C-alpha positions in Angstrom: 71.8 113.4 104.3 70.2 115.3 107.2 68.4 112.2 108.3 71.7 110.3 108.3 73.4 113.0 110.4 70.4 113.0 112.9 70.7 109.2 113.3 74.5 109.3 113.7 75.5 112.0 116.1 78.9 110.4 116.7 79.7 111.0 113.0 79.4 114.7 113.6 81.8 114.4 116.6 84.2 112.1 114.8 85.0 114.4 111.8 86.3 117.5 113.8 88.0 115.1 116.3 89.9 113.5 113.4 90.7 116.9 111.9 92.1 118.0 115.2 94.3 114.9 115.5 95.5 115.4 111.9 96.5 119.0 112.6 98.4 118.0 115.7 100.2 115.3 113.9 101.1 117.5 110.9 102.1 120.6 112.8 104.5 120.5 115.7 103.2 122.7 118.5 104.8 123.7 121.7 103.1 124.1 125.1 102.7 127.9 124.9 100.8 127.6 121.6 98.5 125.0 123.0 97.6 127.2 125.9 97.0 130.2 123.5 94.6 128.1 121.5 92.7 126.9 124.5 92.5 130.4 126.1 91.2 131.8 122.8 88.5 129.1 122.6 87.5 129.7 126.2 87.1 133.4 125.5 84.9 132.7 122.4 82.8 130.3 124.5 82.2 133.0 127.2 81.3 135.6 124.5 78.7 133.1 123.1 77.3 132.4 126.5 76.8 136.1 127.4 75.9 137.6 123.9 74.4 135.0 121.6 72.8 132.4 123.9 69.4 134.1 124.0 69.3 134.9 120.2 67.7 131.7 118.9 68.6 131.8 115.2 72.2 133.0 115.6 72.7 130.9 118.7 72.2 127.6 116.8 74.9 128.4 114.2 77.3 129.7 116.8 76.7 126.8 119.1 77.3 124.3 116.3 80.5 126.0 115.4 81.7 126.1 119.0 80.8 122.4 119.4 82.8 121.4 116.3 85.7 123.5 117.6 85.4 121.8 121.0 85.9 118.3 119.4 88.7 119.7 117.2 90.5 120.9 120.3 89.9 117.6 122.1 91.5 115.8 119.1 94.4 118.2 119.1 95.0 118.0 122.8 94.6 114.2 123.1 97.3 113.8 120.4 99.6 116.3 122.1 99.2 114.6 125.5 99.7 111.1 123.9 103.1 112.1 122.5 105.6 110.5 125.0 108.3 113.0 124.1 106.2 115.8 125.7 106.5 114.1 129.1 108.8 116.1 131.4 110.8 113.0 132.4 111.2 111.5 128.9 114.7 110.2 128.4 115.2 112.3 125.2 115.0 115.6 127.1 118.6 115.2 128.5 120.1 112.8 125.9 123.9 112.9 125.4 126.0 111.4 122.7 128.1 109.3 125.1 127.0 106.0 126.5 125.0 106.0 129.7 123.6 103.3 132.0 119.8 102.7 131.9 117.4 100.5 133.7 114.4 99.2 131.8 112.2 96.1 131.2 111.2 94.2 128.1 107.6 95.3 127.5 106.6 93.1 124.6 107.3 89.6 123.4 110.8 89.6 121.9 111.2 88.7 118.3 114.0 86.2 117.5 115.8 87.2 114.4 118.7 85.5 112.6 121.5 87.3 114.5 119.7 89.2 117.3 116.6 89.5 119.5 114.5 92.5 118.7 112.5 93.8 121.6 110.9 96.9 123.1 112.4 98.2 126.3 110.4 100.6 128.6 112.9 102.7 130.5 112.6 103.3 134.3 115.8 105.1 135.3 119.1 106.5 134.0 122.4 106.6 135.9 125.2 109.1 135.6 128.1 108.2 137.9 126.6 107.8 141.4 123.5 109.8 140.5 120.3 108.4 139.1 117.1 109.9 137.7 113.7 108.6 136.9 113.0 108.5 133.2 110.2 107.3 130.9 109.9 106.3 127.3 110.4 103.3 125.0 113.5 102.2 123.1 113.8 99.6 120.3 116.7 97.2 121.2 118.6 94.7 119.1 120.4 92.2 121.4 123.1 90.3 119.7 122.8 86.5 120.0 125.6 84.4 121.5 125.9 80.8 122.8 126.1 82.1 126.3 123.0 84.3 126.0 119.8 82.8 127.2 116.6 83.7 125.4 115.0 86.9 126.5 111.4 87.0 127.7 108.7 89.6 128.3 109.2 91.3 131.7 113.0 90.8 131.9 114.5 93.7 133.8 117.7 94.9 132.1 120.6 97.1 133.3 122.4 98.1 130.2 125.0 100.6 128.9 124.3 102.3 125.5 124.0 105.5 123.6 120.5 105.6 122.0 120.7 106.4 118.3 118.0 108.1 116.2 116.1 105.8 113.9 117.1 106.6 110.3 114.9 108.1 107.7 114.4 105.9 104.5 117.6 105.9 102.6 115.9 105.0 99.2 112.9 106.5 97.4 109.6 104.7 97.9 111.1 102.8 100.8 108.9 102.0 103.9 109.3 104.8 106.4 110.1 102.8 109.5 111.0 105.9 111.5 107.5 107.3 111.0 106.0 104.0 111.8 107.8 103.8 115.1 107.2 107.5 115.9 103.5 106.7 115.9 104.2 104.1 118.5 106.2 106.7 120.6 109.6 105.0 119.8 112.2 107.5 118.7 115.6 105.8 119.3 117.2 102.4 119.1 120.1 100.6 120.8 122.4 97.7 119.8 123.4 95.6 122.7 126.2 92.9 122.9 126.0 90.3 125.6 128.6 92.2 127.6 126.6 95.4 127.5 123.8 94.3 129.9 122.8 92.2 132.8 119.4 90.9 133.8 118.1 92.0 137.2 115.1 89.7 137.6 111.5 90.3 136.5 109.5 93.6 136.4 105.7 93.5 136.8 104.1 96.6 135.2 100.5 95.6 134.8 99.1 92.4 136.2 96.4 92.0 133.5 98.8 92.6 130.7 101.5 90.5 132.3 99.1 87.6 132.6 97.9 88.0 129.0 101.4 88.0 127.5 102.6 85.1 129.6 99.5 83.1 128.7 100.1 83.8 125.1 103.7 82.6 125.4 102.6 79.4 127.0 100.0 78.8 124.3 102.6 79.2 121.6 104.8 76.7 123.4 101.9 74.2 123.5 101.5 74.5 119.7 105.2 73.8 119.2 105.1 70.9 121.6 102.6 69.1 119.4 104.7 69.2 116.2 103.8 72.4 114.5 106.9 74.0 113.1 108.0 76.5 110.4 105.3 78.1 108.4 102.7 75.7 109.8 103.4 77.0 113.3 103.5 80.6 112.0 100.2 80.5 110.2 98.5 78.7 113.1 99.9 81.1 115.7 98.8 84.0 113.5 95.2 82.7 113.0 94.7 81.8 116.7 96.7 84.4 118.6 97.7 87.1 116.1 101.4 86.2 116.4 102.8 86.4 112.8 106.5 86.8 113.5 107.3 83.2 112.4 105.9 83.5 108.9 108.4 83.7 106.1 108.5 86.9 104.0 107.8 85.0 100.7 104.6 83.4 102.1 103.5 86.7 103.6 103.9 88.3 100.2 101.8 85.5 98.6 98.9 86.1 101.0 99.2 89.8 100.3 99.1 89.4 96.5 96.0 87.2 96.7 94.0 89.5 98.9 94.0 87.1 101.9 96.5 88.8 104.2 93.7 89.9 106.5 93.2 86.3 107.5 96.7 86.2 109.1 96.0 89.0 111.6 93.5 88.6 114.4 90.9 91.2 113.4 87.3 91.7 112.8 87.1 88.5 110.7 88.2 86.4 113.7 86.1 88.2 116.2 83.2 87.9 113.7 83.7 84.1 113.3 83.8 83.7 117.1 80.6 85.8 117.5 78.7 83.7 114.8 79.6 80.4 116.6 78.6 81.8 120.0 75.4 83.3 118.6 74.6 79.9 117.1 75.3 78.0 120.3 73.5 80.4 122.7 70.0 80.0 121.6 68.2 81.7 124.5 64.6 82.7 124.5 63.9 86.1 122.8 63.2 87.9 126.1 65.0 90.9 127.5 66.7 89.2 130.5 68.0 86.4 128.3 69.1 88.8 125.6 71.1 90.8 128.2 72.6 87.5 129.5 73.5 86.4 126.0 75.2 89.7 125.3 77.2 89.6 128.5 78.4 86.0 127.8 79.4 86.8 124.2 81.3 90.0 125.3 83.0 88.1 128.1 84.2 85.4 125.7 85.3 88.0 123.1 87.4 89.8 125.6 88.9 86.6 127.0 90.0 85.8 123.5 91.5 89.3 123.2 93.3 88.4 126.5 94.6 85.1 124.9 96.1 87.0 122.0 98.2 89.2 124.3 96.0 92.2 124.1 97.7 93.2 120.9 96.5 96.6 119.5 94.7 95.1 116.4 92.8 92.6 118.6 91.8 95.2 121.2 90.7 97.5 118.4 88.5 94.8 116.7 87.1 93.7 120.0 86.1 97.2 121.0 84.5 97.8 117.6 82.5 94.6 117.8 81.6 95.2 121.4 79.9 98.4 120.4 78.2 96.8 117.4 77.1 93.8 119.3 75.6 95.8 122.1 73.6 97.7 119.5 72.5 94.7 117.5 71.7 92.4 120.4 69.8 95.1 122.3 67.6 95.6 119.2 69.2 98.9 118.1 69.9 97.6 114.5 68.9 101.0 113.0 71.8 102.6 114.9 74.6 100.3 113.8 76.5 103.1 112.0 76.3 105.3 115.1 77.8 102.4 117.2 80.6 102.0 114.7 81.3 105.8 114.8 81.1 105.7 118.6 83.7 103.0 118.9 86.0 104.8 116.4 85.6 108.0 118.5 86.5 106.1 121.7 89.5 104.5 120.1 90.8 107.8 118.8 90.4 109.4 122.2 92.4 106.6 123.7 95.1 106.5 121.0 94.9 109.4 118.5 97.8 107.8 116.5 95.4 105.2 115.2 94.1 107.8 112.8 97.1 107.1 110.5 97.2 103.4 111.2 96.3 101.4 108.0 94.9 98.6 110.0 92.5 100.9 111.9 91.4 102.6 108.7 90.8 99.3 106.9 89.0 97.6 109.8 86.4 100.4 110.1 86.0 100.9 106.4 85.5 97.2 105.8 82.8 96.9 108.6 81.0 100.0 107.4 81.2 98.7 103.8 79.7 95.4 104.7 76.9 96.9 106.7 76.0 99.3 104.0 76.7 97.5 100.7 76.0 93.9 101.6 72.1 94.1 101.5 72.3 95.6 98.0 75.0 93.3 96.6 73.2 90.2 97.9 70.1 91.1 95.9 72.0 91.0 92.6 71.5 87.2 92.5 68.9 84.9 94.1 70.6 81.5 95.0 68.6 78.4 94.3 70.1 76.1 97.0 72.1 76.2 100.3 75.5 75.7 98.7 75.1 78.5 96.2 73.6 80.7 98.9 76.6 80.2 101.1 79.0 80.9 98.3 77.1 84.0 97.2 77.0 85.3 100.8 80.8 85.0 101.0 81.2 86.7 97.7 78.8 89.5 98.7 80.6 90.1 102.0 84.1 90.2 100.2 82.9 92.5 97.5 81.1 94.8 99.9 84.3 95.2 101.9 86.5 95.6 98.7 84.3 98.4 97.3 84.9 100.8 100.1 88.5 99.8 101.0 89.7 99.9 97.4 91.1 103.5 97.4 93.0 103.0 100.6 94.3 99.6 99.5 95.7 101.1 96.3 97.2 104.0 98.2 99.0 101.8 100.8 99.7 98.6 99.0 99.9 99.7 95.3 98.1 96.5 94.1 94.7 95.0 93.4 94.2 91.2 93.9 92.0 90.3 90.9 91.2 86.8 92.2 90.5 87.9 95.8 87.1 86.2 95.8 88.5 82.8 94.6 91.3 83.1 97.2 88.9 83.9 100.1 86.6 81.2 99.0 89.2 78.6 99.9 91.4 80.3 102.5 88.6 81.5 104.8 86.9 78.1 105.3 90.3 76.5 105.9 91.2 79.2 108.3 88.1 78.2 110.3 89.4 74.7 110.5 92.9 75.9 111.6 91.6 78.4 114.1 89.2 76.1 115.9 91.5 73.1 115.5 94.3 75.0 117.2 92.0 75.9 120.0 91.1 72.3 120.5 94.8 71.3 120.5 95.2 73.6 123.5 92.0 72.4 125.2 93.1 68.7 124.8 96.8 69.3 125.2 97.0 66.9 128.2 95.5 64.0 126.1 98.4 63.3 123.8 96.6 61.1 121.3 93.7 63.5 120.6 96.1 66.5 120.5 98.4 64.8 118.1 95.5 63.9 115.8 94.2 67.5 115.9 97.7 68.8 115.2 97.9 66.6 112.1 94.6 68.0 110.8 95.7 71.6 111.5 99.1 71.0 109.9 97.6 69.6 106.7 95.0 72.4 106.6 97.7 75.0 106.8 99.8 73.1 104.2 96.7 73.2 101.8 96.2 76.9 102.5 99.8 77.7 101.7 100.0 75.5 98.6 96.8 77.0 97.2 97.8 80.6 98.0 101.2 80.2 96.4 99.7 78.6 93.4 97.2 81.3 93.0 100.0 83.9 93.4 101.8 82.3 90.5 98.8 82.6 88.1 99.4 85.3 85.6 97.3 88.4 86.1 96.1 87.2 89.5 97.4 90.5 90.9 97.7 93.9 89.3 100.8 95.5 90.9 102.5 98.8 90.5 99.3 100.9 91.0 100.5 104.1 92.7 97.9 106.7 93.7 98.5 110.0 95.4 96.7 111.3 98.4 94.5 113.5 96.2 93.6 110.5 93.9 92.7 108.4 96.9 90.3 111.1 98.1 88.8 111.5 94.7 88.3 107.7 94.4 86.4 107.8 97.7 84.4 110.7 96.4 83.6 108.8 93.2 82.4 105.7 95.1 80.2 107.8 97.4 78.7 110.0 94.7 78.0 107.0 92.4 76.4 105.1 95.2 74.2 108.1 96.1 73.3 108.7 92.4 72.2 105.1 91.8 70.3 104.8 95.1 68.5 108.1 94.8 68.5 108.7 91.0 70.2 112.0 91.7 71.2 113.7 88.4 73.7 116.1 89.9 75.6 113.3 91.6 76.0 111.5 88.2 77.4 114.8 86.8 79.8 115.1 89.8 80.9 111.5 89.4 81.5 112.1 85.7 83.7 115.1 86.5 85.8 113.1 88.9 86.3 110.4 86.2 87.3 113.0 83.6 89.8 114.5 86.1 91.3 111.1 86.9 91.6 110.2 83.2 93.2 113.5 82.5 95.7 113.0 85.3 96.5 109.5 84.0 97.1 110.9 80.5 99.3 113.7 81.8 101.3 111.1 83.9 101.8 108.9 80.8 103.4 111.6 78.8 105.5 112.7 81.7 106.8 109.2 82.2 108.0 109.0 78.5 110.1 112.1 79.0 111.7 111.1 82.3 115.4 110.5 82.7 117.0 109.5 86.0 120.1 107.9 87.4 120.1 106.4 91.0 122.8 105.0 93.1 120.9 103.1 95.8 121.8 102.7 99.4 121.6 98.9 99.8 123.1 97.0 102.7 125.9 94.6 101.5 125.0 95.1 97.9 125.6 97.4 94.9 122.7 98.8 92.9 122.6 101.5 90.3 119.7 102.3 88.0 119.5 104.2 84.7 115.9 105.2 83.8 114.8 106.4 80.4 111.1 106.7 79.9 109.4 103.4 80.9 112.6 101.3 80.6 115.6 101.0 82.8 119.0 99.2 83.2 120.2 98.1 86.7 123.9 97.5 87.3 124.2 95.3 90.4 126.0 92.4 92.1 124.0 89.4 93.3 121.1 91.2 94.9 119.0 89.6 97.6 115.2 89.7 97.7 115.0 92.8 99.9 117.3 94.8 97.6 115.4 93.7 94.5 112.2 94.8 96.2 113.7 98.2 97.0 114.6 98.8 93.3 111.3 97.3 92.2 109.2 99.6 94.4 110.8 102.7 93.0 110.6 101.4 89.4 106.9 100.7 89.9 106.4 104.2 91.5 107.8 106.0 88.4 106.0 103.6 86.0 109.0 101.7 84.7 107.7 98.6 82.9 110.9 97.0 81.6 114.0 96.5 83.6 117.2 94.8 82.5 119.7 93.6 85.2 123.4 93.5 84.4 125.5 91.7 87.0 128.7 93.3 88.1 131.6 91.4 89.6 134.6 92.6 91.7 136.8 95.2 89.9 137.0 98.7 88.5 134.6 99.7 85.7 134.6 102.8 83.5 132.0 103.9 81.0 130.3 107.0 79.6 126.6 107.7 79.8 124.9 110.9 78.5 128.3 112.5 77.9 129.3 111.9 81.6 132.1 109.6 82.6 131.5 107.1 85.4 133.9 104.9 87.4 132.7 102.1 89.6 135.0 100.5 92.2 133.4 97.3 93.6 135.0 95.2 96.3 138.5 96.0 95.0 141.6 97.9 95.9 142.2 101.3 94.4 146.0 100.8 94.9 145.9 98.2 92.1 145.1 101.0 89.5 146.8 104.1 88.3 144.7 106.9 89.9 146.1 109.5 87.6 144.2 108.0 84.7 140.9 107.9 86.5 139.6 111.4 85.8 135.8 111.2 85.7 132.6 113.0 86.6 131.3 110.4 89.1 133.2 107.9 91.1 131.2 105.2 92.9 132.7 103.2 95.8 130.9 100.0 96.8 131.3 96.9 99.0 134.1 98.0 101.2 136.5 98.7 98.4 140.0 99.8 99.6 140.0 103.5 98.9 143.4 104.7 100.1 144.5 107.4 97.6 141.0 108.3 96.6 141.7 112.0 97.2 144.1 112.0 94.3 141.4 111.2 91.8 140.0 114.1 89.7 136.2 113.5 90.2 133.4 116.0 90.5 131.4 113.7 92.9 132.5 110.7 95.0 129.5 108.5 95.8 129.9 106.0 98.7 127.0 103.5 98.7 125.3 101.7 101.6 127.3 98.5 101.2 130.4 100.1 102.7 131.2 99.6 106.4 132.0 102.2 108.9 135.8 101.6 108.6 135.6 102.9 105.0 133.4 105.8 106.1 135.6 106.8 109.0 138.6 106.9 106.6 136.8 109.2 104.2 135.7 111.6 107.0 139.3 112.1 108.0 140.2 113.5 104.5 140.8 117.2 103.9 137.7 119.4 104.0 138.0 120.5 100.4 137.8 116.9 99.3 135.1 115.8 101.8 132.7 118.3 100.2 132.7 116.1 97.1 131.8 112.9 99.0 128.1 111.7 99.1 127.7 109.0 101.7 124.3 107.3 101.0 124.1 105.9 104.6 123.9 109.4 105.8 122.3 111.3 103.0 120.3 108.6 101.2 120.4 107.4 97.6 122.2 109.7 95.1 119.7 110.8 92.4 120.4 112.6 89.2 117.4 113.9 87.2 
């Protein structure tokens, strides 16, 4: 272990740096507290310099402690400085509820949705009457489509009137926390703009290099469309070549996720690695230092140009930086220090953007590369191929397995699934992705020669079609994916510890490591047994907050009944995610139509009013414990009902909600609005 630490000094810096970032993300600190911590550290450093520096034995320990504290503070301060809301001119510092006029520019490629354009707006100024002030910060904007509205583009300068609204917390349990996701991107509010709410004021140039990169990416996407690639064929091709995955359908994206090939659709280490292998094969220079340096510079230049083509998206830049460090180490004959170069690139990335620490893509990228570097030599020795074909297949398997070994805990934690046939899927999808990726590059290269470009587009289209057909077929195979695996943060950490201790035990025949691994296994098994008995005793009732739909679930043990109308895929997924999280194995769906329903469950009387008018019923006979209002039911007279709790679900519009808010205070206290308070849960 000491030898490893001596060879990887950046690992020693990375750990306290990451801890400092984690503390800053977890604990909200004001400016005064930051200064107190910095002054305290400075005092301790001065005490060391004057009292301990000349005392050799003590000095080493104290210096090591101060050095770790230094990197801890660097992490904490970098995170604090990176938070846009800490800027003195951030728009949120003087935010009012009323609408105000803002000036800002679209700072990313807008995404075209069914009813609106979704884009990020970087603010420049705010106007109040005749007065204006300079402001900073990013907003998420949804711009309503209309026939008169032209498409929006990166760099469009907008003058708009809006009242920024806070991004909502998840309204249902086990729902993706979009607010937290955007917070890590320094986006805290969103606006909804109609065509009459804004005007375009020309173009804004913020950064020439980034402007050039994004505009080039837009032009390359247009070239792919011009040569007949549409729908999912265009989406997959754009994702493989340029990292643009906004045009891929949700169903197809899920199929790639379930089969363990989703990583192919995002420009990452795999694509950068493919490009490096091709360049390394083509550039066969003499093995002399000047030629090695020239080769390194050429490869790095091409890799960064490719990053430029992809619009300098964060995932591409992250992978390119990581590979740049690794390639410099490998090509300059520093192969023994490859782990140190990996840790060095991670340290640099976290110093630039500390929010990457909690980014799943960042974690998976570095873990996968580290896993391949460490485990691949051992895995490859398990089998000795007898010919070139078997050797190629075995190498692909060894690489996939090496990455899966170390990324398994974090994959289970984030995605709650394990693709059993990941090797089979990668065996077909990865080679086809090579064809699509380089074929698409050739389409762009020969775009002016129509016949060649059309032939290449046909090959690329058929390759994508084959990829999609195979992936969807594999996804339909029973037991191809084990879903519903929910692990806690503690269990994820213990799984990492188990992998590391078992690896160390087998490689070094270390008896205590075997015992420690056994202890972890026993703890995890005990936790699973405890969870199993806890599940059998659980009883819950949930009224979900679903947009445009009604959904109510009764859970008993590992079974449940869902009362609902015709749910869409998103609503079913919301219910399914929670069912999986609480280990519900069997769920029965009962479809509810328009009307008033009454029933008794566990000695409690329920009334459900779905898309109907309360005036059609005698409210004096509707005494109950719980009254649920769904799908914009007409609720005039609701205050006359004798109910302990009125639950208004997420399918109701603001007209219904505003009516309820005007009711007397003594009645309003009974009302639970899921759009504001989240799903109603009874345990």
